[in-house]
C-alpha positions as a Markdown table, in Angstrom:
| # | Residue | x | y | z |
|---|---|---|---|---|
| 1 | Unk | -16.3 | 43.3 | -48.5 |
| 2 | Unk | -14.4 | 44.8 | -51.3 |
| 3 | Unk | -15.8 | 45.6 | -54.8 |
| 4 | Unk | -13.2 | 43.3 | -56.8 |
| 5 | Unk | -11.3 | 41.4 | -54.0 |
| 6 | Unk | -8.3 | 42.4 | -51.9 |
| 7 | Unk | -6.5 | 45.7 | -52.6 |
| 8 | Unk | -9.6 | 47.1 | -54.2 |
| 9 | Unk | -12.1 | 49.7 | -52.8 |
| 10 | Unk | -14.4 | 48.5 | -49.9 |
| 11 | Unk | -18.0 | 48.7 | -50.3 |
| 12 | Unk | -19.3 | 50.6 | -47.3 |
| 13 | Unk | -22.9 | 48.8 | -47.5 |
| 14 | Unk | -21.2 | 45.3 | -47.5 |
| 15 | Unk | -18.9 | 46.3 | -44.7 |
| 16 | Unk | -21.8 | 47.6 | -42.6 |
| 17 | Unk | -23.8 | 44.4 | -43.5 |
| 18 | Unk | -21.0 | 41.9 | -42.4 |
| 19 | Unk | -19.8 | 43.8 | -39.4 |
| 20 | Unk | -20.4 | 41.8 | -36.2 |
| 21 | Unk | -22.5 | 39.3 | -38.3 |
| 22 | Unk | -22.4 | 35.9 | -36.6 |
| 23 | Unk | -21.7 | 33.7 | -39.5 |
| 24 | Unk | -21.0 | 30.7 | -37.4 |
| 25 | Unk | -24.4 | 30.6 | -35.9 |
| 26 | Unk | -26.2 | 31.5 | -39.1 |
| 27 | Unk | -24.3 | 28.6 | -40.9 |
| 28 | Unk | -25.2 | 26.1 | -38.0 |
| 29 | Unk | -28.9 | 27.1 | -38.4 |
| 30 | Unk | -28.9 | 26.8 | -42.2 |
| 31 | Unk | -27.0 | 23.5 | -42.2 |
| 32 | Unk | -28.4 | 21.9 | -39.0 |
| 33 | Unk | -25.1 | 21.0 | -38.1 |
| 34 | Unk | -22.5 | 22.3 | -35.5 |
| 35 | Unk | -20.2 | 24.7 | -37.5 |
| 36 | Unk | -17.0 | 26.6 | -36.9 |
| 37 | Unk | -15.8 | 29.6 | -38.7 |
| 38 | Unk | -12.1 | 30.4 | -38.8 |
| 39 | Unk | -9.4 | 32.4 | -40.7 |
| 40 | Unk | -8.2 | 30.5 | -43.7 |
| 41 | Unk | -4.6 | 30.9 | -42.8 |
| 42 | Unk | -5.3 | 29.7 | -39.4 |
| 43 | Unk | -7.0 | 26.5 | -40.6 |
| 44 | Unk | -4.3 | 25.8 | -43.2 |
| 45 | Unk | -1.7 | 26.3 | -40.4 |
| 46 | Unk | -3.4 | 23.7 | -38.0 |
| 47 | Unk | -3.2 | 21.1 | -40.9 |
| 48 | Unk | 0.5 | 21.4 | -41.6 |
| 49 | Unk | 2.3 | 22.6 | -38.4 |
| 50 | Unk | 4.3 | 20.0 | -36.4 |
| 51 | Unk | 3.6 | 21.5 | -33.0 |
| 52 | Unk | 7.3 | 22.4 | -32.1 |
| 53 | Unk | 8.7 | 25.7 | -31.6 |
| 54 | Unk | 7.6 | 28.8 | -33.4 |
| 55 | Unk | 5.8 | 28.0 | -36.6 |
| 56 | Unk | 4.8 | 30.7 | -39.2 |
| 57 | Unk | 2.3 | 29.9 | -41.9 |
| 58 | Unk | 2.0 | 32.1 | -44.9 |
| 59 | Unk | -0.7 | 32.0 | -47.5 |
| 60 | Unk | -0.2 | 33.7 | -50.9 |
| 61 | Unk | -3.1 | 34.1 | -53.4 |
| 62 | Unk | -5.7 | 36.7 | -54.0 |
| 63 | Unk | -4.1 | 38.2 | -50.7 |
| 64 | Unk | -1.7 | 37.5 | -48.2 |
| 65 | Unk | -2.6 | 35.6 | -45.1 |
| 66 | Unk | -0.6 | 34.6 | -41.8 |
| 67 | Unk | -1.0 | 32.2 | -38.9 |
| 68 | Unk | 1.4 | 32.1 | -36.1 |
| 69 | Unk | 1.7 | 28.9 | -33.7 |
| 70 | Unk | 4.0 | 28.5 | -30.5 |
| 71 | Unk | 4.5 | 24.8 | -29.6 |
| 72 | Unk | 1.3 | 23.9 | -31.5 |
| 73 | Unk | -0.9 | 26.8 | -30.1 |
| 74 | Unk | -2.4 | 29.3 | -32.4 |
| 75 | Unk | -1.7 | 33.0 | -31.5 |
| 76 | Unk | -5.1 | 34.5 | -32.3 |
| 77 | Unk | -5.5 | 38.0 | -33.7 |
| 78 | Unk | -2.1 | 38.1 | -35.5 |
| 79 | Unk | -3.2 | 39.6 | -38.9 |
| 80 | Unk | -0.3 | 40.9 | -41.0 |
| 81 | Unk | -2.2 | 41.5 | -44.3 |
| 82 | Unk | -2.9 | 45.2 | -43.5 |
| 83 | Unk | 0.5 | 46.0 | -41.8 |
| 84 | Unk | 2.8 | 48.4 | -43.8 |
| 85 | Unk | 5.4 | 46.3 | -45.5 |
| 86 | Unk | 7.3 | 48.5 | -47.9 |
| 87 | Unk | 6.8 | 51.9 | -49.5 |
| 88 | Unk | 3.7 | 52.8 | -47.3 |
| 89 | Unk | 2.0 | 49.7 | -48.8 |
| 90 | Unk | 0.7 | 46.8 | -46.9 |
| 91 | Unk | 1.7 | 43.0 | -47.2 |
| 92 | Unk | -1.6 | 42.5 | -49.0 |
| 93 | Unk | -0.9 | 45.2 | -51.5 |
| 94 | Unk | 2.6 | 44.1 | -52.1 |
| 95 | Unk | 2.3 | 40.3 | -52.2 |
| 96 | Unk | -1.2 | 39.7 | -53.3 |
| 97 | Unk | -2.1 | 38.2 | -56.8 |
| 98 | Unk | -3.0 | 41.7 | -58.2 |
| 99 | Unk | 0.6 | 42.9 | -57.4 |
| 100 | Unk | 2.2 | 39.9 | -59.0 |
| 101 | Unk | 0.2 | 40.6 | -62.2 |
| 102 | Unk | 1.1 | 44.1 | -62.2 |
| 103 | Unk | 5.0 | 43.8 | -61.6 |
| 104 | Unk | 5.7 | 40.3 | -62.9 |
| 105 | Unk | 7.2 | 37.2 | -61.5 |
| 106 | Unk | 10.9 | 38.4 | -61.0 |
| 107 | Unk | 9.9 | 41.5 | -58.9 |
| 108 | Unk | 7.2 | 39.7 | -57.1 |
| 109 | Unk | 9.6 | 36.8 | -56.1 |
| 110 | Unk | 12.1 | 39.4 | -54.8 |
| 111 | Unk | 9.2 | 40.9 | -52.6 |
| 112 | Unk | 8.5 | 37.2 | -51.3 |
| 113 | Unk | 12.1 | 37.0 | -50.3 |
| 114 | Unk | 12.0 | 40.4 | -48.5 |
| 115 | Unk | 8.9 | 39.2 | -46.7 |
| 116 | Unk | 10.6 | 35.9 | -45.5 |
| 117 | Unk | 13.5 | 38.1 | -44.2 |
| 118 | Unk | 11.2 | 40.6 | -42.6 |
| 119 | Unk | 9.2 | 37.9 | -40.7 |
| 120 | Unk | 12.4 | 36.1 | -39.8 |
| 121 | Unk | 13.8 | 39.2 | -38.2 |
| 122 | Unk | 10.3 | 40.0 | -36.4 |
| 123 | Unk | 9.6 | 36.5 | -35.1 |
| 124 | Unk | 12.9 | 34.4 | -35.4 |
| 125 | Unk | 10.6 | 31.4 | -36.5 |
| 126 | Unk | 11.7 | 27.8 | -36.3 |
| 127 | Unk | 9.5 | 26.8 | -39.3 |
| 128 | Unk | 8.0 | 28.8 | -42.0 |
| 129 | Unk | 5.3 | 27.2 | -44.2 |
| 130 | Unk | 4.2 | 28.9 | -47.4 |
| 131 | Unk | 1.1 | 27.9 | -49.3 |
| 132 | Unk | 0.2 | 29.5 | -52.6 |
| 133 | Unk | -2.6 | 29.4 | -55.1 |
| 134 | Unk | -1.1 | 31.2 | -58.2 |
| 135 | Unk | -1.3 | 31.4 | -61.8 |
| 136 | Unk | 0.8 | 28.3 | -62.1 |
| 137 | Unk | -1.5 | 26.3 | -59.6 |
| 138 | Unk | -0.8 | 25.5 | -56.0 |
| 139 | Unk | 2.5 | 25.3 | -54.4 |
| 140 | Unk | 3.7 | 24.8 | -50.9 |
| 141 | Unk | 7.2 | 25.1 | -49.3 |
| 142 | Unk | 8.6 | 24.7 | -45.8 |
| 143 | Unk | 11.5 | 26.6 | -44.5 |
| 144 | Unk | 13.1 | 25.3 | -41.3 |
| 145 | Unk | 16.2 | 26.1 | -39.2 |
| 146 | Unk | 18.5 | 23.2 | -38.8 |
| 147 | Unk | 21.6 | 22.6 | -36.7 |
| 148 | Unk | 23.6 | 21.7 | -40.0 |
| 149 | Unk | 26.3 | 23.7 | -41.6 |
| 150 | Unk | 23.5 | 25.6 | -43.5 |
| 151 | Unk | 21.0 | 27.1 | -40.9 |
| 152 | Unk | 18.3 | 26.7 | -43.4 |
| 153 | Unk | 16.8 | 23.9 | -45.4 |
| 154 | Unk | 14.0 | 24.1 | -47.9 |
| 155 | Unk | 11.7 | 21.4 | -48.8 |
| 156 | Unk | 9.6 | 21.8 | -52.1 |
| 157 | Unk | 7.4 | 19.4 | -53.9 |
| 158 | Unk | 8.7 | 18.2 | -57.4 |
| 159 | Unk | 6.0 | 20.0 | -59.2 |
| 160 | Unk | 7.3 | 23.4 | -57.8 |
| 161 | Unk | 11.0 | 22.6 | -58.2 |
| 162 | Unk | 10.4 | 21.8 | -61.8 |
| 163 | Unk | 9.2 | 25.2 | -62.7 |
| 164 | Unk | 11.1 | 27.4 | -59.9 |
| 165 | Unk | 14.0 | 25.3 | -58.6 |
| 166 | Unk | 14.4 | 27.3 | -55.4 |
| 167 | Unk | 16.9 | 27.3 | -52.6 |
| 168 | Unk | 17.6 | 29.3 | -49.5 |
| 169 | Unk | 20.7 | 30.3 | -47.8 |
| 170 | Unk | 21.5 | 32.5 | -44.7 |
| 171 | Unk | 24.2 | 35.3 | -44.8 |
| 172 | Unk | 27.1 | 34.9 | -42.4 |
| 173 | Unk | 25.5 | 37.4 | -39.9 |
| 174 | Unk | 22.5 | 34.9 | -39.8 |
| 175 | Unk | 20.1 | 37.7 | -40.1 |
| 176 | Unk | 19.2 | 37.8 | -43.7 |
| 177 | Unk | 17.5 | 34.9 | -45.6 |
| 178 | Unk | 18.1 | 35.0 | -49.5 |
| 179 | Unk | 16.1 | 32.8 | -51.6 |
| 180 | Unk | 17.0 | 32.4 | -55.3 |
| 181 | Unk | 14.8 | 30.8 | -57.9 |
| 182 | Unk | 16.6 | 30.5 | -61.3 |
| 183 | Unk | 14.9 | 28.0 | -63.5 |
| 184 | Unk | 18.4 | 27.2 | -65.1 |
| 185 | Unk | 20.2 | 26.3 | -61.8 |
| 186 | Unk | 22.6 | 23.2 | -62.3 |
| 187 | Unk | 21.9 | 20.2 | -60.4 |
| 188 | Unk | 18.3 | 21.5 | -59.4 |
| 189 | Unk | 16.3 | 18.6 | -58.0 |
| 190 | Unk | 13.2 | 18.5 | -55.8 |
| 191 | Unk | 13.7 | 17.7 | -52.0 |
| 192 | Unk | 15.8 | 19.4 | -49.4 |
| 193 | Unk | 18.6 | 21.6 | -50.4 |
């Protein structure tokens, strides 16, 4: 409904035309098949969650998407994209692709770390799944609490580790998650850190 994608001016004519439009029924009629319409983050979340504890799914790309699940059940109507995140800007404005292009990877990665800490403080999630379609291609990561000496573990695909080499740790207070992504980190390998 926006002129040029998220974080751009909304077109009032498009907004009015789509308001209360029954897309599910229109698609079912056009396709001649039963159809469901759902939020993209909710659909991605349903595909990746394990169904145990409090699971949060984040999608990063053109904008910022979220889905929240407790014991495998979706918590509907939990949209964080338009919630104030920092400096009177929303999650969408601070973490969408237009922001990454404007401020660069280093500052944008810092914002992603701030978002993880924010959501951890707010939800005390058991698992956080992040999927992203970025300028480098698609990536996905899983952050999960564990009972080991380090309360966090990160599992990332080899392709992401090769270009980002990320790790997570938690402060002694247990309240702040810090994620670093130096490309020159020694002994950096894919898998759980």
